C-alpha positions as CSV (number, residue, x, y, z in Angstrom):
1,M,36.5,120.5,-52.4
2,V,37.9,123.1,-54.7
3,G,37.4,126.1,-51.5
4,Q,39.5,123.0,-49.2
5,I,42.6,123.4,-51.5
6,L,42.6,127.0,-52.1
7,R,42.9,127.3,-48.1
8,L,45.3,124.8,-48.4
9,V,47.4,126.2,-50.8
10,D,47.1,129.8,-48.4
11,S,47.6,127.8,-45.3
12,V,51.4,126.9,-46.9
13,R,52.1,129.5,-48.2
14,K,51.2,131.2,-45.2
15,G,53.8,128.8,-43.3
16,L,56.3,129.0,-45.6
17,F,56.1,132.7,-45.0
18,I,56.5,132.2,-41.7
19,V,59.5,129.6,-41.5
20,G,60.8,131.5,-44.5
21,T,60.8,135.1,-42.5
22,A,62.2,132.9,-39.8
23,L,65.1,131.2,-41.6
24,L,65.9,134.5,-43.2
25,I,66.1,136.2,-39.8
26,F,68.4,132.9,-38.7
27,V,70.4,133.6,-41.3
28,A,70.7,137.6,-41.0
29,A,71.9,136.5,-37.2
30,R,75.1,135.1,-39.3
31,N,75.6,138.3,-40.9
32,T,75.0,142.0,-40.6
33,I,71.4,143.0,-38.9
34,T,72.3,140.5,-35.9
35,W,75.6,140.7,-36.1
36,H,76.4,143.6,-33.0
37,M,73.2,141.6,-31.6
38,Q,75.9,138.1,-31.4
39,R,79.1,140.5,-30.7
40,F,77.1,141.5,-27.9
41,W,76.1,138.0,-27.0
42,G,79.8,136.8,-26.7
43,A,80.9,140.1,-25.4
44,S,78.1,139.7,-22.3
45,G,78.6,136.0,-22.2
46,D,79.8,136.1,-18.7
47,F,77.6,138.2,-17.5
48,W,74.7,136.1,-18.1
49,Q,76.5,133.1,-17.7
50,K,77.2,135.2,-13.7
51,Q,74.0,136.3,-13.3
52,W,72.6,132.0,-14.4
53,K,75.0,130.6,-11.8
54,N,74.2,133.1,-9.4
55,I,70.5,131.9,-9.8
56,Y,72.0,128.6,-9.9
57,Q,73.7,129.0,-6.7
58,L,71.2,130.8,-4.6
59,C,68.6,127.4,-5.4
60,G,71.7,125.5,-3.6
61,S,73.1,124.1,-6.9
62,N,69.6,122.0,-6.6
63,S,68.3,121.1,-10.0
64,F,64.5,120.7,-8.6
65,I,64.3,123.9,-6.3
66,L,65.4,125.8,-9.9
67,G,63.3,123.9,-12.5
68,V,60.4,123.5,-10.1
69,F,60.2,126.4,-8.3
70,G,62.9,129.0,-9.8
71,T,60.6,128.2,-13.8
72,T,57.4,128.6,-11.5
73,L,58.2,132.3,-9.6
74,F,59.7,133.1,-12.7
75,G,56.9,132.8,-14.5
76,F,55.2,134.7,-12.1
77,V,57.3,137.7,-12.2
78,V,56.8,138.1,-15.9
79,F,53.0,137.9,-16.3
80,W,52.2,140.3,-13.3
81,L,54.7,142.5,-14.7
82,S,53.5,142.4,-18.3
83,N,50.0,144.0,-16.7
84,A,50.8,145.7,-14.1
85,F,50.4,148.9,-16.0
86,L,46.9,147.2,-18.7
87,L,45.8,147.0,-15.1
88,V,46.4,150.4,-14.0
89,L,44.5,150.9,-17.0
90,D,41.1,149.4,-17.0
91,V,40.5,150.2,-14.1
92,T,41.1,153.2,-13.4
93,G,41.1,154.9,-17.5
94,K,43.8,156.3,-17.3
95,P,46.1,157.6,-19.1
96,A,42.6,158.6,-20.8
97,T,44.8,159.2,-24.3
98,L,45.6,155.1,-24.6
99,L,41.8,153.8,-24.5
100,R,41.3,155.2,-28.1
101,Y,43.5,152.0,-28.9
102,K,41.2,149.8,-27.6
103,V,40.0,147.2,-30.0
104,Q,36.4,146.9,-28.4
105,P,35.9,150.6,-27.2
106,D,32.5,150.6,-25.6
107,K,33.4,147.2,-23.3
108,N,35.4,147.0,-20.3
109,V,35.8,151.1,-19.6
110,P,36.4,150.6,-16.3
111,V,36.4,146.9,-16.4
112,S,34.2,145.5,-13.5
113,K,36.3,145.2,-10.1
114,D,33.7,142.3,-9.5
115,M,35.2,140.7,-12.4
116,L,38.4,141.7,-12.3
117,R,38.8,140.6,-8.3
118,S,37.2,136.7,-9.7
119,A,39.9,136.5,-12.4
120,V,42.5,137.8,-10.2
121,E,42.0,134.8,-7.9
122,L,41.6,132.2,-10.7
123,V,45.1,133.5,-12.2
124,L,46.9,133.7,-8.7
125,F,45.8,129.4,-8.1
126,N,46.5,128.5,-11.5
127,Q,49.7,129.8,-11.3
128,V,50.1,128.5,-8.3
129,V,47.9,125.5,-7.3
130,V,47.7,123.7,-10.5
131,G,50.9,125.9,-11.8
132,I,53.7,123.9,-9.5
133,P,52.6,120.7,-9.5
134,V,52.7,120.7,-13.7
135,A,56.6,122.1,-13.5
136,M,57.3,119.3,-11.1
137,G,56.4,116.8,-14.0
138,V,58.0,119.2,-17.4
139,H,61.2,119.1,-14.6
140,W,61.0,115.5,-14.7
141,M,60.5,115.1,-18.6
142,M,63.5,117.7,-18.9
143,E,65.3,115.5,-16.9
144,W,64.9,112.8,-18.3
145,R,65.2,114.6,-21.8
146,G,69.2,115.7,-21.2
147,C,68.2,119.4,-20.7
148,S,70.7,121.0,-19.1
149,L,70.4,123.7,-16.1
150,S,74.3,124.0,-15.7
151,P,76.2,127.9,-16.2
152,D,78.7,126.0,-17.9
153,D,76.3,124.7,-20.6
154,L,74.4,128.1,-22.2
155,P,74.2,127.7,-25.5
156,T,75.4,130.5,-28.3
157,F,73.3,133.2,-29.9
158,H,72.8,131.4,-33.1
159,W,71.0,128.4,-30.9
160,A,69.0,129.8,-29.3
161,L,67.7,131.9,-31.6
162,L,67.3,128.8,-34.3
163,E,65.4,127.2,-30.8
164,L,62.9,130.0,-30.3
165,I,61.7,129.8,-34.3
166,I,61.2,126.3,-33.2
167,C,59.5,126.3,-29.8
168,V,56.9,129.1,-31.8
169,L,56.3,126.3,-34.8
170,V,55.7,123.4,-31.5
171,E,53.4,125.9,-30.2
172,E,51.1,126.8,-33.0
173,I,50.4,123.1,-33.1
174,G,49.5,122.3,-29.7
175,F,47.7,124.9,-29.2
176,Y,45.4,125.0,-32.1
177,Y,44.1,121.6,-31.4
178,S,44.4,121.2,-27.8
179,H,41.8,125.0,-28.1
180,R,40.1,123.1,-30.9
181,V,39.4,120.1,-28.7
182,L,38.3,122.4,-25.7
183,H,36.1,124.1,-28.4
184,H,33.6,120.6,-28.8
185,P,30.2,121.1,-26.8
186,R,30.6,118.4,-24.7
187,L,33.7,120.2,-23.2
188,Y,32.8,123.7,-23.5
189,K,30.4,123.9,-21.7
190,H,32.1,122.0,-18.7
191,V,35.7,124.0,-19.3
192,H,36.6,126.2,-22.0
193,K,32.9,128.6,-21.6
194,K,35.7,130.2,-18.4
195,H,37.6,131.6,-20.2
196,H,34.9,132.6,-22.7
197,E,33.0,134.2,-20.1
198,W,35.2,137.5,-21.1
199,T,33.7,138.7,-24.9
200,A,36.6,141.6,-24.4
201,P,39.4,140.1,-22.5
202,I,41.6,141.8,-20.8
203,G,45.4,141.3,-19.9
204,I,45.6,138.5,-17.1
205,V,42.6,136.8,-18.8
206,A,45.5,134.7,-20.3
207,L,45.3,132.9,-17.8
208,Y,41.6,133.6,-16.7
209,A,41.1,129.2,-17.4
210,H,39.1,126.4,-16.1
211,P,42.3,124.1,-14.2
212,V,42.3,121.8,-17.0
213,E,42.4,124.3,-19.5
214,H,45.0,125.7,-18.1
215,V,46.7,122.1,-18.4
216,L,46.3,121.0,-21.7
217,S,46.5,124.7,-23.6
218,N,48.5,127.3,-21.4
219,L,51.1,124.8,-19.9
220,L,51.6,122.1,-22.1
221,P,52.5,123.7,-25.6
222,P,55.1,126.2,-25.1
223,A,56.4,123.5,-23.0
224,L,56.8,120.8,-25.7
225,G,59.3,122.8,-27.4
226,P,62.0,123.0,-24.7
227,V,61.2,118.9,-23.8
228,I,61.7,118.1,-27.8
229,L,64.7,119.9,-27.7
230,G,66.3,119.7,-24.8
231,S,66.5,123.0,-24.8
232,H,68.7,124.3,-21.3
233,L,66.5,125.3,-18.6
234,A,68.1,129.3,-19.4
235,T,66.4,129.1,-23.0
236,A,63.2,127.5,-21.8
237,W,63.0,130.3,-19.4
238,M,63.7,132.9,-22.5
239,W,60.5,131.0,-24.5
240,F,58.7,131.3,-21.5
241,A,58.9,134.7,-21.2
242,L,57.8,135.4,-24.8
243,A,55.1,133.2,-24.7
244,L,53.5,134.7,-21.2
245,M,53.9,138.4,-23.2
246,S,52.7,136.9,-26.4
247,T,49.7,135.6,-24.7
248,T,48.9,139.0,-22.4
249,V,49.2,141.0,-25.9
250,A,46.6,139.2,-27.8
251,H,44.0,139.7,-24.5
252,C,44.7,142.8,-24.0
253,G,41.7,144.5,-25.8
254,Y,44.2,147.5,-27.1
255,H,46.3,147.5,-30.9
256,F,48.7,149.2,-29.6
257,P,51.6,151.1,-31.8
258,F,54.6,148.7,-32.3
259,L,53.2,145.5,-30.5
260,P,51.7,142.5,-32.4
261,S,48.5,142.9,-33.4
262,P,45.7,141.4,-31.1
263,E,42.6,141.7,-33.4
264,A,42.8,137.7,-34.2
265,H,42.3,136.7,-30.7
266,D,40.1,139.3,-29.2
267,Y,37.5,138.5,-32.5
268,H,37.8,135.1,-31.3
269,H,37.0,136.2,-27.3
270,L,34.1,138.7,-29.4
271,K,32.7,136.0,-31.7
272,F,33.8,131.9,-30.4
273,N,34.5,130.1,-33.6
274,Q,37.1,131.9,-35.2
275,N,41.1,131.9,-35.1
276,Y,41.6,129.1,-32.6
277,G,45.5,129.6,-33.3
278,V,48.3,132.0,-32.4
279,L,49.5,132.4,-35.9
280,G,47.3,131.6,-38.1
281,V,48.7,129.3,-40.2
282,L,46.4,126.4,-39.2
283,D,43.2,128.4,-39.0
284,R,43.9,129.3,-42.8
285,L,44.5,125.0,-43.3
286,H,41.2,124.3,-41.7
287,G,39.2,127.5,-42.6
288,T,38.1,128.3,-38.7
289,D,39.3,132.7,-40.5
290,N,36.5,132.6,-42.6
291,Q,34.1,134.8,-41.3
292,F,37.1,136.7,-39.6
293,R,38.9,137.5,-43.1
294,A,36.0,138.8,-44.3
295,S,35.4,141.6,-41.0
296,K,36.5,144.7,-40.8
297,A,38.9,142.7,-38.2
298,Y,40.9,141.3,-40.9
299,Q,41.3,145.2,-42.6
300,R,43.3,146.1,-38.7
301,H,44.8,143.2,-37.9
302,F,49.1,144.3,-38.3
303,L,51.3,145.8,-36.7
304,L,50.6,149.4,-36.1
305,L,53.5,151.3,-37.2
306,G,52.5,155.1,-36.3
307,F,50.1,156.6,-34.0
308,I,46.8,156.8,-35.7
309,P,44.5,153.3,-33.8
310,M,43.2,151.2,-36.3
311,S,39.9,152.2,-35.1
312,Q,40.0,155.4,-37.1
313,Q,41.7,154.3,-40.0
314,F,39.0,151.9,-40.4
315,P,35.9,152.4,-39.1
316,D,33.1,150.0,-38.2
317,Q,30.5,150.7,-41.0
318,P,27.3,152.5,-39.0
319,S,24.3,150.8,-38.1
320,K,21.0,151.0,-40.5
321,S,19.9,152.6,-37.0
322,K,22.3,155.3,-37.1
323,S,22.9,155.7,-41.5
324,E,18.8,156.4,-41.3
C-alpha cells in the first residue's frame, strides 16, 4: 500500500512537471522565447496558407481525397524520410563513428538483410492496406467532429501549440493502456509478439507490428487528440509528423546527441515487461518501470547534450567471468 501511494505521488509529480513545463512553454509563446516564432508564423502566414491551398487544390478541393489519401501519403513520406539515414547506417555500418551511440552495441551491426526485408514488407502492408481504411474512418470522425480542411481556417500559432501539447497527453493514455492490453498472455502470442521479434529495434520497427496492433496502438492513439479537439487537418498533419518522428527515434537503437532518449523503449524491447508508455507518467503510476529505474539504462535516460556516448559516461558493470 505504501509503495502504491509513493508511486502515485511520484506519478502525479512527474505528470505535473510535464504539464507544467508544457504550460510554461505555452505562456512563453505569449512572451519572449517564442515571440519571434509567433512573428515568423504571422509574417509567413500567407506562405503557409498558400502551401495548404496548393495542396487543397491539388486534391481537387475534395475533402475525402485530402483527408484520406493526402494524410496517408504525408505519413508515408515523413516516416521513410525520417528512417532513410538510419537505414543506411543499419545496413552499411557507416559512418562507423556513429556506431558508438548504439544502445545495444552488439546487436544488429549490421542488421540482417532477411529480417530487414521482412520488416519493410510488413511496414508497407500496414501503411497501405491497413492504413488507408483506418484513414477513411478517422476522416469520417473528423468530419463528424467538424474539423476544417479549408485554407481559410488555419489555426493561430498559440492554438496549434496548445493542441499539440494536448495531443501528446492524449496519446500517452491511449498508447499506454492499449499497449498493456496487448501484453496480456492471451493476446501477446497472437498479436504483439510480432513487434517483439526485435529485441534490439531499429527505426522502421516502429511500424513493424501485427495489423491489429497497428490499428490499436500505432494509429488510433495519435488520432484521438485531433478528433477530440476538432483540430484543423493541417494541425493534425503537424502532430502526426511529430508522432512518427518520435516513435522512430524511440525505436532507432541509437542514443544520438540532441535527440530524445530512446533508452526507455529500447529497454522495453529488451525486457518486455517494462516501460509501456511514451512519457513515463503512467509507468510510474502503475509501477511498470521499477526494474528500469534500477538499471543502468535509467541513468542514461536523458537528453544527451554532448558528444560522449552514454555507454562511456555510464558503462555497464563487467560480468563476473570478465572480472575474475
